[in-house]
C-alpha positions as CSV (number, residue, x, y, z in Angstrom):
1,Q,91.1,-94.6,-68.0
2,E,90.8,-97.7,-65.8
3,R,90.9,-95.5,-62.8
4,D,88.1,-93.5,-64.2
5,T,86.2,-96.7,-64.5
6,K,86.8,-97.9,-60.8
7,E,85.7,-94.0,-59.7
8,K,82.7,-94.7,-61.6
9,E,81.8,-98.1,-59.7
10,I,82.8,-96.7,-56.7
11,R,80.4,-93.5,-57.1
12,I,77.5,-95.8,-58.2
13,R,77.6,-97.8,-55.5
14,Y,77.9,-95.3,-52.4
15,F,75.3,-92.3,-54.3
16,G,73.4,-94.4,-56.7
17,K,73.6,-93.7,-60.4
18,E,71.6,-90.6,-60.3
19,G,74.3,-89.3,-57.5
20,N,77.3,-90.4,-60.0
21,E,75.9,-88.5,-62.9
22,R,75.6,-85.4,-61.1
23,I,78.8,-85.7,-59.6
24,E,80.2,-86.4,-63.4
25,K,78.3,-82.9,-64.3
26,V,79.9,-80.9,-61.7
27,L,83.6,-82.5,-62.5
28,K,82.5,-81.7,-66.0
29,D,82.0,-78.1,-65.4
30,M,85.3,-78.0,-63.3
31,K,87.3,-78.9,-65.9
32,E,85.8,-76.6,-68.8
33,E,86.3,-73.8,-65.9
34,E,89.4,-74.9,-65.2
35,E,90.0,-74.8,-69.2
36,R,88.5,-71.7,-69.4
37,I,90.4,-69.8,-66.9
38,T,93.9,-70.7,-68.4
39,K,93.2,-69.7,-71.2
40,L,91.9,-66.6,-70.0
41,E,95.3,-66.5,-68.1
42,K,97.3,-66.9,-71.3
43,E,95.3,-64.1,-73.3
44,E,95.7,-61.7,-70.2
45,A,99.7,-62.4,-69.9
46,N,100.2,-61.6,-73.8
47,F,98.1,-58.3,-73.9
48,L,99.5,-56.8,-70.8
49,K,102.9,-58.1,-72.5
50,N,102.0,-56.2,-75.8
51,N,100.3,-53.0,-73.8
52,P,102.6,-51.9,-71.3
53,N,102.1,-48.3,-71.7
54,L,98.0,-48.2,-71.2
55,S,97.1,-46.6,-68.2
56,A,95.6,-48.4,-65.1
57,S,92.0,-47.7,-66.1
58,E,92.5,-48.6,-69.6
59,R,94.1,-52.0,-68.9
60,D,91.7,-52.5,-66.1
61,K,88.9,-52.1,-68.5
62,K,90.1,-54.1,-71.0
63,L,90.7,-56.7,-68.5
64,L,86.9,-56.7,-67.1
65,E,86.1,-56.8,-70.8
66,M,88.2,-60.3,-71.6
67,R,87.2,-61.8,-68.0
68,T,83.7,-60.9,-69.0
69,Q,83.8,-62.5,-72.4
70,A,85.8,-65.4,-71.2
71,L,83.6,-66.2,-68.1
72,G,80.3,-65.5,-69.4
73,S,79.2,-62.6,-67.5
74,K,80.4,-59.2,-65.6
75,E,79.4,-60.6,-62.0
76,L,82.0,-63.7,-62.5
77,A,84.7,-61.6,-64.2
78,E,84.5,-59.3,-60.9
79,E,84.7,-62.2,-58.7
80,Y,87.8,-63.8,-60.3
81,G,89.3,-60.4,-60.2
82,R,88.6,-60.0,-56.5
83,R,90.1,-63.6,-56.2
84,L,93.0,-62.8,-58.0
85,E,93.6,-59.5,-55.8
86,Y,93.0,-61.8,-53.1
87,E,95.6,-64.4,-53.8
88,K,98.1,-61.6,-54.3
89,T,97.4,-60.0,-50.8
90,L,98.2,-63.8,-49.1
91,N,100.9,-64.0,-51.2
92,K,102.5,-60.5,-50.1
93,S,102.0,-61.3,-46.6
94,Q,104.1,-64.3,-46.9
C-alpha cells in the first residue's frame, strides 16, 4: 500500500497527473490480462487432463475456442497459441 503510494507520487512527479493515469491504466490492463491467462491455463490443463483421447484436430479446435472466449478474439487466441509454441520450441532447444 505504502509502496503503491510512493510509486504514484514518483510517476506524477516525472510524468504528470495525466501520464500517471495512462500508466495506471496500462498496469491495470496488464494485470487483467495476466489473470485471464492464468485462468485460461488452468482451464486448458483441466480440459487436456479430462479429454486425453481427443484427436489432435479436435483438441486444437477446442483449445482455440477456449482461448477465443478467454482472450476476446480469434486473433488474440491465435497469437497466444503461437506464443506458446514459440516458448515450447525455445525450451526444447536449451
